[in-house]
PyMOL commands that place a pseudoatom at each C-alpha (Angstrom):
pseudoatom trace, name=CA, resn=MET, resi=1, chain=A, elem=C, hetatm=0, pos=[220.661, 81.532, 208.893]
pseudoatom trace, name=CA, resn=ASP, resi=2, chain=A, elem=C, hetatm=0, pos=[219.705, 77.867, 208.895]
pseudoatom trace, name=CA, resn=LYS, resi=3, chain=A, elem=C, hetatm=0, pos=[221.192, 77.016, 205.547]
pseudoatom trace, name=CA, resn=LEU, resi=4, chain=A, elem=C, hetatm=0, pos=[224.068, 77.753, 203.263]
pseudoatom trace, name=CA, resn=LYS, resi=5, chain=A, elem=C, hetatm=0, pos=[223.147, 78.812, 199.750]
pseudoatom trace, name=CA, resn=TYR, resi=6, chain=A, elem=C, hetatm=0, pos=[224.844, 76.939, 196.918]
pseudoatom trace, name=CA, resn=VAL, resi=7, chain=A, elem=C, hetatm=0, pos=[226.400, 79.403, 194.445]
pseudoatom trace, name=CA, resn=GLY, resi=8, chain=A, elem=C, hetatm=0, pos=[228.637, 76.998, 192.559]
pseudoatom trace, name=CA, resn=ARG, resi=9, chain=A, elem=C, hetatm=0, pos=[228.154, 76.580, 188.859]
pseudoatom trace, name=CA, resn=GLY, resi=10, chain=A, elem=C, hetatm=0, pos=[228.499, 72.850, 188.633]
pseudoatom trace, name=CA, resn=GLU, resi=11, chain=A, elem=C, hetatm=0, pos=[231.597, 72.710, 190.826]
pseudoatom trace, name=CA, resn=PHE, resi=12, chain=A, elem=C, hetatm=0, pos=[231.324, 70.374, 193.770]
pseudoatom trace, name=CA, resn=LEU, resi=13, chain=A, elem=C, hetatm=0, pos=[232.992, 68.770, 196.738]
pseudoatom trace, name=CA, resn=THR, resi=14, chain=A, elem=C, hetatm=0, pos=[233.023, 64.992, 196.707]
pseudoatom trace, name=CA, resn=GLY, resi=15, chain=A, elem=C, hetatm=0, pos=[230.203, 63.682, 198.868]
pseudoatom trace, name=CA, resn=VAL, resi=16, chain=A, elem=C, hetatm=0, pos=[228.453, 67.049, 199.260]
pseudoatom trace, name=CA, resn=PRO, resi=17, chain=A, elem=C, hetatm=0, pos=[225.225, 67.756, 197.341]
pseudoatom trace, name=CA, resn=MET, resi=18, chain=A, elem=C, hetatm=0, pos=[225.272, 70.621, 194.801]
pseudoatom trace, name=CA, resn=ARG, resi=19, chain=A, elem=C, hetatm=0, pos=[222.378, 72.490, 196.447]
pseudoatom trace, name=CA, resn=ASP, resi=20, chain=A, elem=C, hetatm=0, pos=[221.571, 74.593, 199.477]
pseudoatom trace, name=CA, resn=LEU, resi=21, chain=A, elem=C, hetatm=0, pos=[222.569, 72.808, 202.690]
pseudoatom trace, name=CA, resn=THR, resi=22, chain=A, elem=C, hetatm=0, pos=[220.615, 72.880, 205.937]
pseudoatom trace, name=CA, resn=ALA, resi=23, chain=A, elem=C, hetatm=0, pos=[222.272, 73.373, 209.307]
pseudoatom trace, name=CA, resn=GLU, resi=24, chain=A, elem=C, hetatm=0, pos=[221.394, 69.808, 210.275]
pseudoatom trace, name=CA, resn=GLU, resi=25, chain=A, elem=C, hetatm=0, pos=[223.061, 68.438, 207.133]
pseudoatom trace, name=CA, resn=ILE, resi=26, chain=A, elem=C, hetatm=0, pos=[226.198, 70.470, 207.734]
pseudoatom trace, name=CA, resn=LEU, resi=27, chain=A, elem=C, hetatm=0, pos=[226.432, 69.520, 211.399]
pseudoatom trace, name=CA, resn=GLY, resi=28, chain=A, elem=C, hetatm=0, pos=[226.108, 65.861, 210.392]
pseudoatom trace, name=CA, resn=MET, resi=29, chain=A, elem=C, hetatm=0, pos=[229.220, 66.099, 208.207]
pseudoatom trace, name=CA, resn=THR, resi=30, chain=A, elem=C, hetatm=0, pos=[232.758, 65.509, 209.381]
pseudoatom trace, name=CA, resn=PRO, resi=31, chain=A, elem=C, hetatm=0, pos=[234.733, 68.510, 210.648]
pseudoatom trace, name=CA, resn=GLU, resi=32, chain=A, elem=C, hetatm=0, pos=[237.035, 68.193, 207.622]
pseudoatom trace, name=CA, resn=ILE, resi=33, chain=A, elem=C, hetatm=0, pos=[234.130, 68.426, 205.165]
pseudoatom trace, name=CA, resn=GLN, resi=34, chain=A, elem=C, hetatm=0, pos=[232.694, 71.349, 207.164]
pseudoatom trace, name=CA, resn=ARG, resi=35, chain=A, elem=C, hetatm=0, pos=[236.030, 73.168, 206.827]
pseudoatom trace, name=CA, resn=GLN, resi=36, chain=A, elem=C, hetatm=0, pos=[236.118, 72.500, 203.096]
pseudoatom trace, name=CA, resn=ILE, resi=37, chain=A, elem=C, hetatm=0, pos=[232.576, 73.840, 202.688]
pseudoatom trace, name=CA, resn=GLU, resi=38, chain=A, elem=C, hetatm=0, pos=[233.502, 76.945, 204.640]
pseudoatom trace, name=CA, resn=ILE, resi=39, chain=A, elem=C, hetatm=0, pos=[236.561, 77.816, 202.538]
pseudoatom trace, name=CA, resn=CYS, resi=40, chain=A, elem=C, hetatm=0, pos=[235.717, 76.575, 199.035]
pseudoatom trace, name=CA, resn=GLY, resi=41, chain=A, elem=C, hetatm=0, pos=[233.418, 79.454, 198.039]
pseudoatom trace, name=CA, resn=LEU, resi=42, chain=A, elem=C, hetatm=0, pos=[230.710, 77.185, 196.615]
pseudoatom trace, name=CA, resn=TRP, resi=43, chain=A, elem=C, hetatm=0, pos=[228.292, 78.034, 199.434]
pseudoatom trace, name=CA, resn=VAL, resi=44, chain=A, elem=C, hetatm=0, pos=[227.579, 81.385, 201.019]
pseudoatom trace, name=CA, resn=GLY, resi=45, chain=A, elem=C, hetatm=0, pos=[226.162, 82.179, 204.422]
pseudoatom trace, name=CA, resn=GLU, resi=46, chain=A, elem=C, hetatm=0, pos=[227.171, 81.701, 208.003]
pseudoatom trace, name=CA, resn=MET, resi=47, chain=A, elem=C, hetatm=0, pos=[228.230, 78.225, 209.070]
pseudoatom trace, name=CA, resn=PRO, resi=48, chain=A, elem=C, hetatm=0, pos=[225.915, 76.912, 211.798]
pseudoatom trace, name=CA, resn=GLN, resi=49, chain=A, elem=C, hetatm=0, pos=[227.261, 76.979, 215.332]
pseudoatom trace, name=CA, resn=PRO, resi=50, chain=A, elem=C, hetatm=0, pos=[226.346, 73.776, 217.158]
pseudoatom trace, name=CA, resn=LEU, resi=51, chain=A, elem=C, hetatm=0, pos=[225.105, 74.079, 220.714]
pseudoatom trace, name=CA, resn=THR, resi=52, chain=A, elem=C, hetatm=0, pos=[228.127, 72.086, 221.903]
pseudoatom trace, name=CA, resn=GLU, resi=53, chain=A, elem=C, hetatm=0, pos=[230.362, 75.068, 221.083]
pseudoatom trace, name=CA, resn=ILE, resi=54, chain=A, elem=C, hetatm=0, pos=[228.448, 77.584, 223.198]
pseudoatom trace, name=CA, resn=ASN, resi=55, chain=A, elem=C, hetatm=0, pos=[229.734, 78.410, 226.683]
pseudoatom trace, name=CA, resn=GLY, resi=56, chain=A, elem=C, hetatm=0, pos=[226.879, 78.233, 229.144]
pseudoatom trace, name=CA, resn=ILE, resi=57, chain=A, elem=C, hetatm=0, pos=[224.992, 75.466, 227.343]
pseudoatom trace, name=CA, resn=GLY, resi=58, chain=A, elem=C, hetatm=0, pos=[225.673, 72.247, 229.214]
pseudoatom trace, name=CA, resn=GLN, resi=59, chain=A, elem=C, hetatm=0, pos=[224.840, 68.700, 228.152]
pseudoatom trace, name=CA, resn=GLU, resi=60, chain=A, elem=C, hetatm=0, pos=[221.495, 68.530, 229.959]
pseudoatom trace, name=CA, resn=LEU, resi=61, chain=A, elem=C, hetatm=0, pos=[220.254, 71.820, 228.533]
pseudoatom trace, name=CA, resn=MET, resi=62, chain=A, elem=C, hetatm=0, pos=[221.601, 70.919, 225.102]
pseudoatom trace, name=CA, resn=ARG, resi=63, chain=A, elem=C, hetatm=0, pos=[219.612, 67.656, 225.135]
pseudoatom trace, name=CA, resn=ALA, resi=64, chain=A, elem=C, hetatm=0, pos=[216.454, 69.508, 226.212]
pseudoatom trace, name=CA, resn=LEU, resi=65, chain=A, elem=C, hetatm=0, pos=[216.856, 72.060, 223.389]
pseudoatom trace, name=CA, resn=GLN, resi=66, chain=A, elem=C, hetatm=0, pos=[217.599, 69.356, 220.832]
pseudoatom trace, name=CA, resn=ALA, resi=67, chain=A, elem=C, hetatm=0, pos=[214.522, 67.416, 221.963]
pseudoatom trace, name=CA, resn=VAL, resi=68, chain=A, elem=C, hetatm=0, pos=[212.363, 70.301, 220.726]
pseudoatom trace, name=CA, resn=GLY, resi=69, chain=A, elem=C, hetatm=0, pos=[214.318, 70.630, 217.480]
pseudoatom trace, name=CA, resn=LEU, resi=70, chain=A, elem=C, hetatm=0, pos=[216.752, 73.413, 218.425]
pseudoatom trace, name=CA, resn=THR, resi=71, chain=A, elem=C, hetatm=0, pos=[220.202, 72.263, 217.338]
pseudoatom trace, name=CA, resn=THR, resi=72, chain=A, elem=C, hetatm=0, pos=[222.045, 75.472, 216.465]
pseudoatom trace, name=CA, resn=ALA, resi=73, chain=A, elem=C, hetatm=0, pos=[222.737, 78.795, 218.139]
pseudoatom trace, name=CA, resn=GLU, resi=74, chain=A, elem=C, hetatm=0, pos=[220.792, 80.573, 215.377]
pseudoatom trace, name=CA, resn=GLN, resi=75, chain=A, elem=C, hetatm=0, pos=[217.695, 78.464, 216.025]
pseudoatom trace, name=CA, resn=VAL, resi=76, chain=A, elem=C, hetatm=0, pos=[217.879, 79.240, 219.747]
pseudoatom trace, name=CA, resn=ARG, resi=77, chain=A, elem=C, hetatm=0, pos=[218.385, 82.966, 218.992]
pseudoatom trace, name=CA, resn=ARG, resi=78, chain=A, elem=C, hetatm=0, pos=[215.214, 82.997, 216.911]
pseudoatom trace, name=CA, resn=ALA, resi=79, chain=A, elem=C, hetatm=0, pos=[213.164, 80.875, 219.322]
pseudoatom trace, name=CA, resn=ASP, resi=80, chain=A, elem=C, hetatm=0, pos=[210.325, 82.619, 221.077]
pseudoatom trace, name=CA, resn=ASP, resi=81, chain=A, elem=C, hetatm=0, pos=[210.774, 83.173, 224.813]
pseudoatom trace, name=CA, resn=ARG, resi=82, chain=A, elem=C, hetatm=0, pos=[207.485, 81.365, 225.520]
pseudoatom trace, name=CA, resn=ALA, resi=83, chain=A, elem=C, hetatm=0, pos=[208.685, 78.302, 223.606]
pseudoatom trace, name=CA, resn=LEU, resi=84, chain=A, elem=C, hetatm=0, pos=[211.935, 78.216, 225.593]
pseudoatom trace, name=CA, resn=LEU, resi=85, chain=A, elem=C, hetatm=0, pos=[210.124, 78.750, 228.889]
pseudoatom trace, name=CA, resn=ALA, resi=86, chain=A, elem=C, hetatm=0, pos=[207.898, 75.757, 228.060]
pseudoatom trace, name=CA, resn=ILE, resi=87, chain=A, elem=C, hetatm=0, pos=[210.946, 73.456, 228.193]
pseudoatom trace, name=CA, resn=ALA, resi=88, chain=A, elem=C, hetatm=0, pos=[211.302, 71.682, 231.542]
pseudoatom trace, name=CA, resn=GLY, resi=89, chain=A, elem=C, hetatm=0, pos=[214.061, 73.244, 233.623]
pseudoatom trace, name=CA, resn=ILE, resi=90, chain=A, elem=C, hetatm=0, pos=[214.002, 76.642, 231.925]
pseudoatom trace, name=CA, resn=GLY, resi=91, chain=A, elem=C, hetatm=0, pos=[212.714, 79.523, 233.989]
pseudoatom trace, name=CA, resn=GLN, resi=92, chain=A, elem=C, hetatm=0, pos=[213.214, 83.270, 233.657]
pseudoatom trace, name=CA, resn=LYS, resi=93, chain=A, elem=C, hetatm=0, pos=[216.735, 83.202, 235.094]
pseudoatom trace, name=CA, resn=ARG, resi=94, chain=A, elem=C, hetatm=0, pos=[217.858, 80.323, 232.857]
pseudoatom trace, name=CA, resn=LEU, resi=95, chain=A, elem=C, hetatm=0, pos=[216.220, 81.997, 229.858]
pseudoatom trace, name=CA, resn=LEU, resi=96, chain=A, elem=C, hetatm=0, pos=[218.364, 85.090, 230.414]
pseudoatom trace, name=CA, resn=GLU, resi=97, chain=A, elem=C, hetatm=0, pos=[221.461, 82.891, 230.700]
pseudoatom trace, name=CA, resn=ILE, resi=98, chain=A, elem=C, hetatm=0, pos=[220.579, 81.123, 227.428]
pseudoatom trace, name=CA, resn=ARG, resi=99, chain=A, elem=C, hetatm=0, pos=[219.985, 84.427, 225.656]
pseudoatom trace, name=CA, resn=ALA, resi=100, chain=A, elem=C, hetatm=0, pos=[223.357, 85.704, 226.884]
pseudoatom trace, name=CA, resn=ALA, resi=101, chain=A, elem=C, hetatm=0, pos=[225.089, 82.473, 225.803]
pseudoatom trace, name=CA, resn=VAL, resi=102, chain=A, elem=C, hetatm=0, pos=[223.754, 82.598, 222.235]
pseudoatom trace, name=CA, resn=GLY, resi=103, chain=A, elem=C, hetatm=0, pos=[224.124, 86.362, 221.929]
pseudoatom trace, name=CA, resn=ALA, resi=104, chain=A, elem=C, hetatm=0, pos=[220.495, 87.394, 221.722]
pseudoatom trace, name=CA, resn=ALA, resi=105, chain=A, elem=C, hetatm=0, pos=[218.010, 88.991, 224.066]
pseudoatom trace, name=CA, resn=HIS, resi=106, chain=A, elem=C, hetatm=0, pos=[214.321, 88.884, 223.195]
for i in range(1, 106): cmd.bond("trace and resi %d" % i, "trace and resi %d" % (i + 1))
show_as sticks, trace
zoom trace
């Protein structure tokens, strides 16, 4: 899931919009605000997992994935194999390693 659905009925957290939140918005917030969003019950869905938290995704690969707009594990899971193979430095072997790291095999 690339967004959290807002289910609050007018309740809010200071500094957080009262609407659905995209993964990019959430990842741009401080860790403290992210924790508050996760536990407050005003949004439902799975919190996005940034690529920096995935074992097997190093800085160079992370930058290459981000350059094509893939910033979360969920986005990489859903990405087509051909799209990933089109990224410089990703071949069949690396593709399998990426799929294992994000928990998906296409």
